Every structure is written in C-alpha cells, then in structure tokens.
C-alpha positions in Angstrom: -18.4 15.4 13.7 -20.9 13.2 11.9 -21.6 16.1 9.4 -17.9 16.5 8.8 -17.5 12.8 8.0 -20.6 12.8 5.8 -19.2 15.7 3.8 -15.9 13.9 3.4 -17.6 10.7 2.2 -19.6 12.7 -0.4 -16.5 14.4 -1.6 -14.9 11.0 -2.3 -17.4 10.3 -5.1 -16.3 13.0 -7.6 -12.7 12.5 -6.6 -13.0 8.8 -7.4 -14.5 9.6 -10.8 -11.7 12.0 -11.5 -9.1 9.4 -10.6 -10.8 6.9 -12.9 -10.9 9.4 -15.8 -7.2 10.3 -15.5 -6.2 6.6 -15.1 -8.2 5.6 -18.2 -6.7 8.2 -20.4 -3.1 7.6 -19.2 -3.5 3.8 -19.8 -4.7 4.3 -23.4 -2.1 6.9 -24.2 0.7 4.4 -23.3 2.3 2.7 -26.3 1.0 -0.7 -27.3 -2.4 -2.4 -27.2 -3.7 -5.8 -26.0 -3.9 -7.0 -29.6 -0.2 -6.4 -30.1 0.6 -9.2 -27.7 -1.3 -11.6 -29.9 -0.4 -10.4 -33.3 3.1 -8.9 -33.3 4.9 -12.2 -32.8 3.0 -13.9 -35.6 3.9 -12.6 -39.1 1.0 -14.4 -40.7 -1.6 -12.3 -38.9 -3.5 -10.1 -41.4 -4.7 -6.6 -40.9 -8.3 -7.9 -41.0 -7.7 -10.1 -38.1 -6.1 -7.2 -36.1 -9.1 -5.1 -36.8 -11.4 -7.9 -35.8 -9.5 -8.3 -32.5 -9.7 -4.5 -31.8 -13.5 -4.7 -32.5 -13.8 -7.6 -30.2 -12.1 -5.7 -27.3 -14.0 -2.5 -28.2 -10.7 -0.6 -28.9 -12.0 0.7 -32.3 -14.5 3.0 -30.5 -13.6 6.6 -29.5 -11.9 7.0 -26.2 -14.8 8.9 -24.7 -17.2 6.1 -25.7 -14.9 3.5 -24.2 -14.7 5.4 -20.9 -18.5 6.0 -20.8 -19.1 2.2 -21.3 -16.5 1.4 -18.6 -18.0 3.9 -16.2 -21.5 2.5 -16.8 -20.3 -1.0 -15.9 -18.3 0.3 -12.9 -21.4 1.9 -11.4 -23.0 -1.6 -11.5 -19.8 -2.9 -9.8 -18.8 -4.7 -13.1 -15.2 -4.2 -14.1 -15.7 -6.3 -17.2 -13.7 -9.4 -18.3 -10.0 -9.7 -18.4 -8.3 -9.6 -21.9 -6.1 -12.6 -20.8 -6.8 -16.1 -22.2 -8.9 -17.2 -19.3 -11.4 -14.2 -19.9 -12.3 -14.3 -16.2 -14.2 -11.4 -14.7 -11.8 -8.8 -13.4 -13.7 -8.5 -10.1 -13.2 -12.2 -9.4 -9.5 -11.9 -9.9 -9.2 -8.9 -7.6 -11.3 -10.5 -4.9 -9.1 -13.5 -5.1 -5.9 -11.5 -4.7 -7.0 -8.6 -2.6 -7.0 -10.3 0.9 -3.3 -11.2 0.4 -2.2 -7.7 -0.3 -4.3 -6.1 2.4 -3.0 -8.6 5.0 0.6 -7.9 4.1 0.0 -4.1 4.2 -1.9 -4.3 7.5 0.9 -6.3 9.0 3.4 -3.7 7.7 1.5 -0.8 9.1 1.1 -2.4 12.5 4.8 -3.2 12.5 5.7 0.3 11.5 3.6 2.0 14.1 4.5 -0.5 16.9 8.2 0.2 16.2 8.4 3.7 14.9 6.4 5.4 17.7 8.5 4.1 20.6 11.8 4.7 18.7 10.7 8.3 17.8 9.6 9.1 21.4 12.7 7.6 23.0 15.0 9.4 20.5 13.2 12.7 21.2 13.3 12.3 25.0 17.0 11.2 24.9 18.2 13.6 22.2 21.9 13.2 21.4 22.3 9.9 23.2 24.0 6.9 21.6 20.5 5.3 20.8 19.5 8.5 19.0 22.6 8.6 16.9 22.4 4.9 16.0 18.8 5.2 15.0 19.7 8.2 12.9 22.3 6.2 11.0 19.8 3.3 10.5 17.3 5.8 9.2 19.7 7.1 6.6 20.4 3.5 5.5 16.6 2.8 5.3 16.0 5.9 3.1 19.0 5.1 0.9 18.6 1.3 0.4 16.3 0.4 -2.6 13.7 -2.1 -1.5 14.3 -4.5 -4.4 18.0 -4.5 -3.7 17.5 -5.2 0.0 15.0 -7.9 -0.9 17.5 -9.7 -3.2 20.2 -9.5 -0.5 17.9 -11.0 2.2 16.7 -13.7 -0.2 20.3 -14.7 -1.0 21.4 -14.6 2.7 18.5 -16.2 4.5 17.0 -18.3 1.7 20.0 -19.5 -0.4 23.0 -19.5 1.9 21.4 -20.2 5.3 18.3 -22.0 3.9 16.1 -21.0 6.9 13.5 -18.9 5.1 11.6 -19.5 1.8 12.1 -17.0 -0.9 9.0 -17.4 -3.1 5.3 -18.0 -2.7 3.0 -18.1 0.3 2.9 -21.8 1.1 5.2 -24.8 1.0 4.5 -27.8 -1.2 3.5 -29.9 1.8 1.2 -27.1 3.2 -2.0 -29.2 3.1 -0.4 -32.0 5.1 0.7 -29.8 7.9 -1.2 -29.3 11.2 -3.0 -26.1 12.0 -0.1 -24.8 14.0 2.3 -25.9 11.2 0.2 -24.0 8.6 0.4 -20.8 10.6 4.1 -21.2 11.1 4.6 -21.9 7.4 2.7 -18.8 6.4 4.7 -16.8 8.9 8.0 -18.0 7.5 6.9 -17.1 4.0 5.6 -13.6 5.0 8.6 -12.7 7.2 10.8 -11.3 4.4 8.1 -9.5 2.4 6.6 -7.9 5.5 10.1 -6.8 6.6 10.9 -5.3 3.3 7.6 -3.5 3.3 8.1 -2.2 6.8 11.8 -1.2 6.6 11.4 1.9 4.4 8.3 3.1 6.2 9.9 2.6 9.6 12.8 5.0 8.7 10.4 7.8 7.7 7.9 7.4 10.5 10.4 7.2 13.3 12.0 10.5 12.1 8.6 12.2 11.8 7.7 11.0 15.3 11.0 12.2 16.7 10.7 15.6 15.1 7.1 16.1 16.2 7.9 15.0 19.8 10.8 17.4 20.0 8.5 20.2 19.0 5.7 19.3 21.4 7.9 18.8 24.5 9.1 22.4 24.1 5.6 23.8 24.4 4.5 25.8 27.5 1.8 23.4 28.6 4.4 20.6 28.9 6.5 22.9 31.2 3.3 23.6 33.2 2.5 19.9 33.5 6.0 19.3 34.8 5.7 22.2 37.2 2.6 20.7 38.7 4.6 17.7 39.7 3.4 15.1 37.2 5.7 12.2 36.5 7.8 12.3 33.4 6.0 9.2 32.0 2.6 10.9 32.5 3.9 14.1 30.9 5.2 12.3 27.8 2.6 9.6 27.2 -0.6 11.4 28.4 0.0 15.0 27.3 2.8 15.1 24.7 2.2 11.9 22.7 -1.3 12.6 21.5 -0.4 16.0 20.0 2.8 14.6 18.5 0.7 11.8 16.8 -1.4 14.2 14.8 1.1 14.9 11.9 2.0 11.2 11.9 -1.7 10.3 11.4 -1.8 12.5 8.3 1.3 11.0 6.9 0.0 7.5 7.6 -3.2 8.2 5.6 -1.1 9.6 2.7 1.3 6.6 2.8 -1.4 4.0 1.9 -0.8 4.5 -1.8 2.9 4.0 -1.3 2.4 0.7 0.5 0.0 -0.5 -2.1 2.4 0.6 -4.9 5.3 -1.0 -3.1 3.5 -4.3 -3.1 4.1 -4.5 -6.8 7.8 -4.7 -6.2 8.0 -7.2 -3.4 5.1 -9.3 -4.6 6.9 -9.7 -8.0 10.2 -10.4 -6.4 8.9 -13.0 -3.9 6.3 -14.4 -6.4 3.4 -13.6 -4.0 0.0 -14.0 -5.7 -1.4 -10.6 -4.6 -2.7 -7.5 -6.3 0.8 -6.2 -6.9 1.8 -9.3 -8.9 -1.5 -9.3 -10.7 -1.1 -5.6 -11.6 2.4 -6.3 -13.0 1.2 -9.1 -15.1 -1.7 -7.0 -16.3 0.6 -4.2 -17.4 2.9 -6.6 -19.2 -0.1 -8.0 -21.1 -1.8 -4.6 -21.7 -4.9 -6.0 -20.0 -6.8 -2.7 -19.8 -9.9 -3.9 -17.8 -7.6 -5.6 -15.2 -5.3 -2.5 -14.9 -8.3 -0.2 -14.5 -9.9 -2.5 -11.9 -6.7 -2.6 -9.8 -6.1 1.1 -10.0 -9.7 1.8 -9.0 -9.4 -0.6 -6.1 -6.2 1.1 -5.0 -7.8 4.5 -5.2 -10.8 3.3 -3.1 -8.4 1.9 -0.5 -6.4 5.2 -0.5 -9.6 7.3 0.0 -10.7 5.0 2.8 -7.3 5.3 4.4 -7.6 9.1 4.4 -11.1 8.8 5.9 -9.7 6.5 8.6 -7.0 9.1 9.2 -9.7 11.7 9.9 -11.3 9.3 12.4 -7.9 8.9 14.1 -7.6 12.7 14.2 -10.9 12.8 16.0 -9.7 10.3 18.5 -6.4 12.1 19.2 -7.8 15.6 19.2 -11.0 16.3 21.1 -11.5 19.6 19.3 -12.4 17.8 16.1 -14.9 15.5 17.9 -16.8 18.5 19.1 -17.3 20.1 15.7 
C-alpha cells in the first residue's frame, strides 16, 4: 500500500508540470495583454511606452523563455509579483485568500456527503416510494437550475425581501464589536447562502450516484447470503452493502474537487466573498498573468491532493487495496 501511494505521489510531479505548461500557453494565447489595460484607454500613450511596459513585465521575450523563467521561480515556491498596482507577491495574495475558499469547499463537501449518502441509501432501499420519487424530482431541478440564477433568487428572497440573511461579504460592519459567539453566528449567516449554492448542485449528482450504486450492490449474491444467515436488514445494508457502494462515489468525489474550486469563482463573485474565486476573476479581468498562473497551479495541486485522498479512502473502504 505504501509503495502504491509513493508511486502515485511521484506521478503527480510530471503531471503538475504538464498542467502548468498547458495553462501557461493557453493564458498567453488568449487575446489581450496586461499592458492593454493601462494603455488602451489613454490615447496619449506612445508605442515606446507600450514597449517599455512589455519589457518591464517580461512580455517581449519568447514564450519558451517566459515559461522557463516562471518554472524556475515556481520550483523555488516563488510565483512572482502581481501585475496589479499594488505589485504584491502572488503567493501572499493566494495565502490570504486560500483559507476562505478551502473552508467553504470543505463545508460543502461535508454537507454533500452527510446529505447525499443517507438520501441515496434510503431511496435505493425504498425504491419506488414517495420519498424516492420526490428526491428524483428535486435531483432533476438541481441539475437543471444554474447556480448563479439560484443564487440571485435566494439573495432576492432571503436578503432583500425578508432581510434575514446578508447577501455580500463575510462579516458585518459591526463584526469587531461582537462577542465570540456573535462572531461565529455572523460568519455562519454570511456563509449560509454560499455554502448552500455550492452544495445544491453536488447533492443532486451524488445522491443519484449513491442510489444507483446501492441498487446494484443489494442485488449481489453475497447480500442474499447475508440475509439468509439471519442478519438484520440494518447490518446487511450498512455493514456489507454500504462500503462497496461507496467506492464509485469516492472516485467521483476526488474528480469533483476541480468543479467545486471552479464553482467558487461564480458564487464568490456573486456574494463578493474575498476568496480565491473572486481573486481569480479579478486577475482574469486585469490580465494578471502571474496571479492567474499562481491560482491555476494552486487549484491543480488541490485537485491532485484530492485524488490522492480519494485513493486513501479507497484503501479504507476496500481491504483488498490495503493489502497490496
């Protein structure tokens, strides 16, 4: 098992380099440059000044040279400085925003698993019941409803009309004057809608995956054998069937990490949450190449780590993998 995980970890290194190469090329192939944001709106800017700015940002060098310089800095854990006016190190900006995005995504994953697994198991063991039909309808709604549209509806209803939930930011204006319990409640009120939006779409898919896997497992011969031995239905379902039904869900969970991180761009922008998603959106609008690359690399690392954790969960759920 340790050898398997060591091989997987070593495979992550060339994979990460390949991701950075593709991302770097795609970013520079996109129309527009950082200098355009500073020069296009000013008709008095001369060609000489444009060339000077390109030289200052290193954009006048061949693309291969630019990538080589960036990769050399990346190996030293240096993402360079942002092209924005503050010229802050990219790594400082990411470290400042990363905990917010990770916290929201972790809360979303916990909420998805805590809700989707019981729903999927109950729907599979009560196939055709009223509960199964209602959850199927809700799943179709979850798949069909765009997250940004649902977010705007909830903001209008709970924030504007009822006025019971905040619709922007992470903290209230009087946050510093609140007690410890009040601060926790204030953060909870601000995170409720973003976490719900992030959870809703994933809940629909995971509950269906869980239901489908559970229906397939409970038809297996060893389940019939367990029932024939006189085991209780709860023991058959939760001790024998559930672990095997979880294996495909674990795979999908590892692959869904990029979607959760990418989805944070949408709800963090809508709810004005100062996380990596909002930072990435601002970086794209400003053509801030170092910042975009830093966030993409950080997202790739989190995705690879998520897949590695999925392998560990596989080992926990399937003893055959632990014994390799």
